[in-house]
C-alpha positions in Angstrom: 115.3 -107.3 -37.2 114.8 -105.6 -40.9 112.6 -103.7 -42.2 111.1 -106.5 -44.6 109.3 -107.6 -41.8 107.2 -104.9 -42.1 106.0 -101.8 -40.2 102.4 -100.2 -41.4 102.7 -98.3 -44.6 105.7 -96.7 -43.4 107.7 -100.3 -44.5 110.6 -100.8 -46.4 110.9 -102.0 -49.8 111.3 -99.8 -53.0 112.8 -96.1 -53.2 111.5 -93.5 -51.9 109.3 -90.8 -54.1 105.9 -91.2 -55.2 104.1 -87.7 -56.3 101.1 -89.2 -57.1 99.4 -86.2 -57.5 98.1 -86.2 -53.9 94.7 -84.7 -52.9 96.0 -81.3 -53.3 97.2 -80.5 -56.2 99.0 -77.3 -56.3 101.0 -75.0 -58.7 104.8 -74.8 -57.6 107.8 -73.6 -60.2 106.0 -74.1 -62.9 105.1 -77.8 -62.4 102.1 -79.5 -60.5 102.3 -81.8 -57.4 100.4 -83.1 -54.4 101.9 -81.9 -51.1 102.7 -79.3 -49.0 104.9 -76.3 -49.0 107.6 -75.5 -46.7 110.4 -72.8 -47.3 109.5 -72.4 -51.0 110.0 -76.9 -52.1 107.0 -79.0 -52.6 106.6 -82.0 -50.2 104.7 -84.8 -51.5 101.1 -86.1 -50.1 102.3 -89.8 -50.1 106.1 -90.1 -48.9 106.4 -93.2 -50.6 107.7 -96.2 -48.8 111.0 -96.2 -46.8 114.5 -97.4 -48.1 115.3 -100.9 -48.7 117.4 -102.5 -46.2 116.5 -100.3 -43.2 116.3 -101.9 -39.5 112.9 -101.7 -37.7 113.3 -100.2 -34.4 112.0 -102.6 -32.2 112.2 -100.9 -29.1 110.5 -97.4 -30.5 108.8 -95.0 -27.8 106.5 -94.7 -30.1 105.5 -97.9 -32.1 103.8 -98.5 -35.1 100.2 -97.3 -34.4 100.9 -94.6 -31.8 99.4 -91.5 -32.0 101.5 -88.5 -31.6 102.1 -84.9 -31.4 104.3 -83.4 -34.1 107.0 -80.6 -32.2 108.8 -79.9 -35.8 108.1 -77.8 -38.4 109.5 -79.1 -42.2 105.9 -78.8 -43.4 104.2 -75.5 -42.9 101.2 -75.9 -40.2 102.7 -79.3 -38.8 104.0 -77.8 -35.5 101.3 -79.5 -33.0 99.0 -81.4 -35.4 98.1 -85.2 -34.3 100.3 -87.8 -36.3 100.4 -91.9 -36.7 103.5 -93.0 -36.2 103.5 -95.9 -39.2 107.6 -96.6 -39.2 110.2 -96.6 -36.6 113.7 -97.0 -37.7 117.2 -97.2 -36.0 119.7 -95.2 -38.7 121.4 -91.8 -38.3 119.4 -88.8 -39.5 121.1 -86.1 -41.4 120.1 -82.2 -41.2 121.8 -81.5 -45.4 122.2 -78.1 -47.1 121.8 -79.0 -51.0 120.7 -76.8 -53.8 118.1 -78.1 -55.9 119.1 -80.1 -59.6 115.8 -78.3 -60.8 117.7 -74.9 -60.1 116.2 -72.1 -57.4 117.3 -71.0 -54.3 120.0 -73.0 -51.9 118.0 -75.3 -49.3 119.2 -75.3 -45.9 119.2 -77.5 -42.9 116.8 -79.6 -44.5 115.5 -81.8 -42.1 116.5 -85.0 -41.9 117.1 -87.5 -44.8 118.6 -90.8 -43.2 121.8 -92.7 -44.1 120.1 -94.7 -45.9 119.0 -92.3 -48.5 122.2 -91.5 -49.3 124.4 -92.6 -52.3 127.8 -95.2 -51.4 128.5 -93.4 -48.5 129.3 -97.0 -46.2 128.3 -98.0 -43.0 129.4 -95.4 -40.5 128.0 -92.1 -39.2 129.2 -89.2 -41.3 131.3 -86.0 -39.8 129.6 -82.7 -39.9 130.5 -81.0 -43.2 131.1 -84.1 -45.1 130.1 -83.8 -49.1 127.2 -86.8 -50.0 125.3 -87.0 -52.8 121.0 -87.4 -51.8 119.5 -90.4 -53.0 116.2 -89.2 -51.6 113.3 -87.5 -53.4 111.1 -86.3 -50.6 110.7 -82.8 -52.4 111.3 -82.1 -56.5 115.3 -81.3 -57.2 116.4 -83.3 -54.2 116.7 -86.6 -56.1 120.7 -86.6 -56.8 121.7 -83.2 -55.4 125.0 -82.6 -53.9 124.9 -81.9 -49.9 127.0 -80.8 -47.2 125.6 -82.6 -43.6 124.8 -80.0 -41.2 124.1 -81.5 -38.6 123.3 -85.7 -37.7 121.4 -87.4 -34.7 120.7 -91.1 -33.6 118.0 -90.6 -32.7 114.7 -93.1 -33.8 113.3 -91.8 -37.3 110.2 -92.2 -37.3 107.5 -92.3 -40.7 103.9 -90.8 -40.1 100.9 -89.7 -41.4 98.9 -86.6 -40.4 96.7 -83.6 -41.7 97.7 -79.9 -42.1 95.2 -77.2 -43.8 92.9 -79.8 -45.3 95.3 -82.0 -46.9 96.3 -85.6 -45.3 100.3 -86.2 -45.8 100.9 -90.2 -45.5 104.4 -92.0 -45.1 105.9 -88.2 -43.8 109.8 -88.7 -43.4 111.2 -88.4 -41.6 110.6 -87.1 -38.0 113.1 -88.3 -35.1 111.8 -89.3 -31.2 112.5 -85.6 -30.0 110.2 -83.7 -32.4 106.9 -86.8 -31.3 105.6 -86.2 -27.7 102.7 -88.7 -26.7 99.3 -87.3 -27.0 97.6 -86.1 -23.9 
């Protein structure tokens, strides 16, 4: 089934991006962005839609609308926070190393970028160490950056909404199944 069938606000249908100022604009690297900082890079408050052509996970452990507990630290303060699943997709998720196009320190093991956010790579899973160009704008300086695949997983990739430190993050991409737990 194609993502165009709809999956909440995490549905496919456009390019990733959407740094719209958010609810909590913070100064970072000389620019203002809505979002939350982690590891020296700024996540947008609204991650925007999933990339076009993604395949909806029809047998996801956490269907759209599920309440989950996050067990990841992609964004400072997110580990242990409750979230709502707004999209679930069958894909390969990659951890990548890259240097932002805007300059600054290299980013190591950014989690996650999905296969559909890599330029001109075909349909097969890529090996660790492969060099790719990122077609994702999760954080400033990512779009168009050359990256190296540090690792990958074929776990279901989820888009989630959550609140951390008083700021609402919508359509956060990506968390994989092993980074989620059912709400107790």
